[in-house]
C-alpha positions as CSV (number, residue, x, y, z in Angstrom):
1,M,-22.0,56.3,6.3
2,R,-23.9,54.5,3.9
3,M,-20.9,54.2,1.7
4,R,-19.1,52.6,4.7
5,L,-21.9,50.2,5.4
6,G,-22.0,49.2,1.6
7,I,-18.3,48.4,1.6
8,I,-18.8,46.3,4.6
9,L,-21.6,44.3,3.2
10,L,-19.7,43.9,0.0
11,I,-16.8,42.4,1.9
12,S,-19.2,40.2,3.7
13,A,-20.6,38.9,0.6
14,L,-17.3,38.2,-0.9
15,I,-16.1,36.2,2.3
16,L,-19.4,34.2,2.2
17,A,-19.0,33.5,-1.4
18,G,-15.5,32.3,-0.9
19,C,-16.6,30.0,1.9
20,G,-19.2,28.5,-0.3
21,S,-17.0,27.7,-3.3
22,G,-16.9,24.0,-2.3
23,K,-13.1,23.7,-2.3
24,A,-10.9,23.8,0.6
25,R,-7.8,26.2,0.1
26,G,-4.7,26.7,1.9
27,V,-2.7,29.7,3.1
28,G,-3.2,32.6,0.6
29,G,-6.1,31.0,-1.0
30,K,-4.1,28.2,-2.8
31,E,-5.9,25.2,-3.8
32,V,-4.8,22.0,-1.8
33,L,-4.9,18.3,-2.0
34,N,-4.5,16.1,1.1
35,V,-3.0,12.6,0.3
36,F,-2.7,9.6,2.6
37,N,-0.3,6.8,1.2
38,W,2.1,4.1,2.4
39,A,5.4,5.3,3.6
40,E,8.2,4.8,0.9
41,Y,5.7,4.6,-2.0
42,L,5.9,8.0,-3.9
43,P,8.9,10.0,-4.7
44,T,9.0,13.4,-3.5
45,K,9.9,14.8,-6.9
46,I,6.6,13.5,-8.3
47,I,4.7,15.6,-5.8
48,E,6.7,18.7,-6.5
49,D,6.2,18.3,-10.3
50,F,2.5,18.0,-9.9
51,E,2.6,21.1,-7.6
52,E,4.5,22.9,-10.1
53,E,2.4,22.1,-13.1
54,T,-1.1,22.5,-11.4
55,G,-0.3,25.1,-8.6
56,I,-2.2,22.7,-6.2
57,K,-0.4,22.3,-2.8
58,V,-0.1,18.7,-1.8
59,N,-0.3,17.8,1.9
60,Y,1.2,14.5,2.1
61,G,0.7,12.0,5.1
62,T,1.8,8.4,5.4
63,Y,0.8,5.2,7.2
64,S,2.4,1.9,7.8
65,S,-0.6,-0.5,7.6
66,N,-4.0,-0.8,6.1
67,E,-5.4,-0.9,9.4
68,E,-3.8,2.5,10.3
69,M,-5.1,3.9,7.1
70,Y,-8.7,2.6,7.9
71,A,-8.7,3.9,11.4
72,K,-7.9,7.5,10.1
73,L,-10.6,7.4,7.4
74,T,-13.3,6.2,9.8
75,T,-12.8,8.8,12.6
76,G,-15.7,10.9,11.3
77,K,-13.5,13.8,10.8
78,N,-12.0,12.8,7.3
79,Q,-9.1,15.0,6.5
80,Y,-8.0,13.3,3.3
81,D,-9.0,13.9,-0.4
82,L,-7.1,10.8,-1.6
83,A,-5.8,7.6,-0.2
84,V,-4.2,4.3,-1.2
85,A,-5.7,1.0,-0.1
86,S,-5.1,-2.7,-0.7
87,L,-8.0,-4.4,-2.5
88,Y,-9.2,-6.3,0.7
89,Y,-9.6,-3.0,2.5
90,I,-11.2,-1.3,-0.6
91,E,-14.0,-4.0,-0.3
92,I,-14.4,-3.0,3.5
93,L,-14.6,0.7,2.6
94,I,-17.1,0.1,-0.1
95,K,-19.3,-1.9,2.0
96,E,-19.4,0.7,4.8
97,G,-20.1,3.5,2.2
98,L,-16.9,5.4,2.8
99,L,-15.8,6.0,-0.7
100,E,-16.7,8.4,-3.4
101,E,-17.5,7.1,-6.8
102,I,-14.6,8.0,-9.2
103,D,-15.6,9.9,-12.5
104,K,-13.5,7.9,-15.1
105,E,-14.0,10.6,-17.8
106,S,-11.9,12.8,-15.4
107,V,-9.1,10.1,-15.5
108,P,-8.4,9.4,-19.1
109,N,-5.0,7.9,-18.5
110,I,-6.8,5.0,-16.9
111,K,-6.5,3.6,-20.5
112,N,-2.8,2.8,-19.5
113,I,-3.8,0.2,-16.9
114,G,-3.7,-3.5,-18.0
115,E,-7.0,-5.2,-18.0
116,E,-6.0,-7.9,-15.6
117,F,-5.7,-5.3,-13.0
118,L,-9.2,-3.9,-13.4
119,G,-12.5,-5.4,-12.4
120,S,-11.2,-6.9,-9.2
121,D,-13.5,-8.8,-6.8
122,A,-13.2,-5.8,-4.4
123,D,-14.5,-3.3,-7.0
124,P,-15.9,-5.4,-10.0
125,N,-16.9,-2.4,-12.0
126,D,-14.1,-0.1,-11.0
127,E,-16.5,2.5,-9.5
128,Y,-14.4,3.4,-6.4
129,S,-10.8,2.6,-7.1
130,V,-7.9,3.1,-9.7
131,P,-5.0,0.8,-9.6
132,Y,-1.7,2.1,-8.5
133,L,1.0,-0.5,-7.8
134,W,1.0,-4.3,-7.1
135,G,3.5,-6.9,-5.9
136,D,4.4,-9.7,-3.7
137,E,5.7,-10.9,-0.2
138,V,8.7,-12.8,-0.3
139,I,11.4,-14.4,1.9
140,V,15.0,-12.8,1.7
141,I,18.1,-14.7,2.8
142,N,21.5,-13.3,3.4
143,T,23.6,-16.1,1.9
144,D,26.9,-15.0,3.6
145,L,25.3,-15.6,7.0
146,V,23.0,-18.5,6.2
147,K,24.6,-21.6,4.5
148,T,21.5,-24.1,4.4
149,D,19.0,-23.9,1.9
150,V,15.8,-22.2,2.8
151,T,12.7,-22.9,0.6
152,S,9.8,-22.5,3.0
153,F,8.4,-20.5,6.0
154,K,8.9,-23.6,8.1
155,D,12.7,-23.4,7.4
156,L,12.6,-20.0,9.3
157,L,12.0,-21.9,12.6
158,D,15.6,-23.2,12.5
159,P,17.4,-22.1,15.6
160,Q,20.1,-20.6,13.5
161,F,17.8,-17.7,12.8
162,E,17.4,-17.0,16.6
163,N,16.9,-13.2,17.1
164,S,17.9,-12.5,13.5
165,L,14.7,-12.3,11.4
166,L,12.7,-9.4,10.3
167,V,9.0,-10.0,9.4
168,L,6.2,-7.6,8.1
169,D,4.5,-5.6,10.7
170,D,1.0,-6.8,9.2
171,S,-1.5,-9.0,10.9
172,R,-3.2,-10.3,7.5
173,S,0.3,-11.0,6.0
174,M,1.8,-12.8,8.8
175,L,-1.2,-14.6,10.2
176,G,-1.7,-15.6,6.6
177,V,1.6,-17.3,6.7
178,G,0.7,-19.2,9.8
179,L,-2.6,-20.2,8.3
180,E,-1.1,-21.5,5.0
181,V,1.8,-23.3,6.7
182,L,-0.9,-25.2,8.9
183,G,-2.9,-26.0,5.7
184,Y,-5.6,-23.6,6.1
185,S,-6.8,-20.7,3.9
186,S,-4.9,-17.3,4.4
187,N,-8.4,-15.9,4.3
188,S,-9.8,-18.1,7.0
189,R,-12.8,-16.8,9.0
190,E,-12.6,-19.7,11.6
191,E,-11.4,-18.5,15.1
192,S,-9.9,-21.8,15.9
193,E,-7.7,-21.7,12.8
194,I,-6.7,-18.0,13.2
195,V,-5.7,-18.7,16.9
196,E,-3.8,-21.8,15.8
197,A,-1.9,-19.7,13.2
198,G,-1.1,-17.3,16.1
199,E,0.4,-20.2,18.2
200,W,2.5,-21.1,15.1
201,L,3.9,-17.7,15.0
202,K,4.7,-17.8,18.7
203,K,7.1,-20.6,17.7
204,L,8.6,-18.3,15.2
205,K,8.8,-15.2,17.7
206,P,12.1,-16.2,19.2
207,N,13.7,-15.8,15.8
208,I,12.0,-12.4,15.1
209,R,14.3,-9.6,15.8
210,I,12.2,-6.8,14.0
211,F,8.6,-6.3,13.0
212,E,8.9,-3.8,10.1
213,S,7.1,-3.0,6.9
214,D,8.4,0.4,5.9
215,N,12.2,0.2,5.8
216,A,13.3,-3.4,5.9
217,K,15.9,-2.8,3.3
218,S,18.2,-1.0,5.7
219,H,18.3,-4.0,8.1
220,L,19.0,-6.4,5.2
221,I,21.7,-4.2,3.6
222,S,23.7,-3.9,6.9
223,G,23.4,-7.6,7.8
224,E,21.6,-6.9,11.2
225,V,19.2,-9.8,10.1
226,K,19.9,-13.0,8.4
227,G,16.5,-13.4,6.7
228,A,13.2,-11.5,6.3
229,I,9.6,-11.7,5.1
230,V,9.3,-8.5,3.2
231,F,7.6,-6.7,0.3
232,G,9.2,-7.5,-3.0
233,A,10.3,-3.9,-3.6
234,E,12.2,-3.9,-0.4
235,A,13.9,-7.0,-1.3
236,N,14.9,-5.5,-4.8
237,L,16.2,-2.3,-3.1
238,A,18.3,-4.4,-0.6
239,I,19.6,-6.6,-3.2
240,R,21.0,-3.6,-5.2
241,E,23.2,-2.8,-2.2
242,N,23.9,-6.2,-1.0
243,P,24.3,-9.0,-3.5
244,A,24.6,-11.7,-1.0
245,L,20.8,-11.4,-0.6
246,K,18.6,-13.8,-2.2
247,I,14.9,-13.9,-2.9
248,V,13.0,-17.0,-2.0
249,Y,9.5,-17.9,-3.2
250,P,8.2,-19.9,-0.3
251,E,6.8,-23.4,-1.0
252,E,3.6,-23.3,1.1
253,Y,2.2,-20.0,0.1
254,F,2.7,-17.0,-2.2
255,S,0.9,-13.8,-1.3
256,L,0.0,-11.2,-3.9
257,W,-1.4,-7.7,-3.4
258,Q,-2.6,-4.7,-5.4
259,D,-3.0,-1.0,-4.0
260,N,-5.5,1.3,-5.6
261,F,-6.1,4.9,-5.2
262,V,-9.6,5.7,-3.4
263,I,-11.3,9.0,-2.7
264,P,-12.8,9.1,0.8
265,K,-16.4,10.0,1.3
266,G,-16.8,13.8,1.8
267,A,-13.5,14.7,0.2
268,K,-13.3,18.4,0.1
269,N,-10.9,18.6,-2.9
270,K,-12.3,15.7,-5.2
271,E,-11.6,17.4,-8.5
272,N,-7.8,17.8,-7.4
273,A,-7.7,14.3,-6.4
274,L,-8.9,13.2,-9.8
275,K,-6.2,15.5,-11.5
276,F,-3.6,13.8,-9.2
277,I,-4.6,10.3,-10.2
278,N,-4.7,11.3,-13.8
279,F,-1.2,12.8,-13.3
280,I,0.3,9.7,-11.8
281,L,-1.1,7.5,-14.6
282,R,0.9,9.1,-17.1
283,P,3.5,6.6,-18.4
284,E,6.4,8.8,-18.0
285,V,5.4,9.7,-14.3
286,S,4.5,6.1,-13.4
287,K,7.8,5.0,-14.6
288,E,9.6,7.4,-12.4
289,I,7.9,5.9,-9.4
290,V,9.2,2.4,-10.3
291,L,12.6,3.6,-10.8
292,E,12.7,4.7,-7.2
293,Y,10.4,2.1,-5.6
294,P,10.8,-1.0,-7.8
295,Y,7.2,-2.5,-7.3
296,S,5.4,-4.2,-10.1
297,N,3.4,-1.7,-12.0
298,P,-0.2,-2.2,-13.4
299,N,0.4,0.6,-15.9
300,V,1.5,-1.3,-18.9
301,E,2.6,1.8,-21.0
302,A,4.8,2.9,-18.1
303,V,6.4,-0.6,-18.0
304,K,7.4,-0.4,-21.7
305,L,9.4,2.7,-20.9
306,L,11.5,1.0,-18.2
307,P,15.1,-0.1,-18.8
308,E,15.4,-3.8,-19.2
309,D,17.2,-4.4,-16.0
310,I,14.4,-2.7,-14.0
311,K,11.7,-4.8,-15.9
312,K,13.6,-7.9,-15.0
313,E,13.7,-6.7,-11.3
314,I,10.2,-6.2,-10.8
315,M,9.0,-9.3,-12.9
316,I,7.3,-11.9,-10.8
317,P,7.7,-15.4,-12.4
318,E,4.5,-16.6,-14.1
319,K,4.5,-19.8,-12.2
320,E,4.5,-17.8,-9.0
321,R,1.9,-15.5,-10.0
322,E,-0.4,-18.4,-11.0
323,R,-0.3,-19.7,-7.5
324,G,-0.6,-16.2,-5.8
325,I,-3.4,-15.4,-3.4
326,H,-4.7,-12.1,-2.6
327,A,-6.1,-11.2,0.9
328,V,-10.0,-10.6,1.0
329,D,-12.3,-8.9,3.4
330,V,-13.0,-11.6,6.3
331,G,-15.8,-9.6,7.8
332,K,-16.2,-10.0,11.4
333,A,-13.3,-12.3,11.7
334,T,-11.1,-9.2,11.2
335,V,-11.6,-8.6,15.0
336,I,-10.0,-12.0,15.7
337,Y,-7.1,-11.3,13.5
338,D,-6.5,-8.1,15.4
339,R,-6.7,-9.7,18.8
340,V,-4.5,-12.7,17.9
341,W,-1.9,-10.2,16.4
342,T,-1.9,-8.0,19.5
343,D,-1.4,-11.1,21.8
344,L,1.5,-12.1,19.6
345,K,3.3,-9.0,19.7
346,Q,3.0,-8.4,23.5
């Protein structure tokens, strides 16, 4: 009887010790990492290579907007160990105390990131974020279907585009277009200006066939739409399949963005998150990401490894970069953007 009791106590102690280990484990006690990222943004093979090398099981979830990502991270029941956020949402997450500090000593491959991509206004000391990818938002025109010159967002109001445009399903991107066309800042906090931008987009709405951020390329390749406002990589991928497509850098306004890795507050597998970030920042790994998803890359060592045609494809002209504008946190005005956007899409 004493022996049986002793065995029971020993088993109980082992179970308690396992529960207090500080790391969440999956089926069979395997270590896990829960990642939340944009759709169409990380090749499956990269995840599989990381799993094979480390033995860490990656549970991978995707979202289609910063707003969706933010909503999931602020539910009070955080289930992610690593996420990817644009700079202006990193600023919000930091202000609200929703991110863990990142131990840079655990990410030695951050040395491969170019200096110009570090020390952003959102995270000046790089305490909470690590650059992942960056890029632009451009107009794409199918020159087989559109015979007139398009040089600006205003040109997309032309009746020839009726029910034949695809635009980003993103409130800050599209209201930013309306604001800049009207001569305001794309980061305006003025309600009257944001509302006016919404009214301008309503003029464009009869020409909008699709709101889409994740898979614009398929609609462009097929010729379902005559033109689009899309992320640069979607434009590049579409042009590979349909050479009639042409990128236009709009006269009024050129939007740039940068996405960074962040670790949500209370992440259960922080060490695994750091291992994953460091793995991604290996030049040969980061190169493979760009080969599949041709966004611009802040990893300068990875860019050196790219074929010349891919380097040319992801290169944004210097004169365009110089006039590029990043979205910033607009504070309480975020609610106005959300309201105006919801009204537009109804």
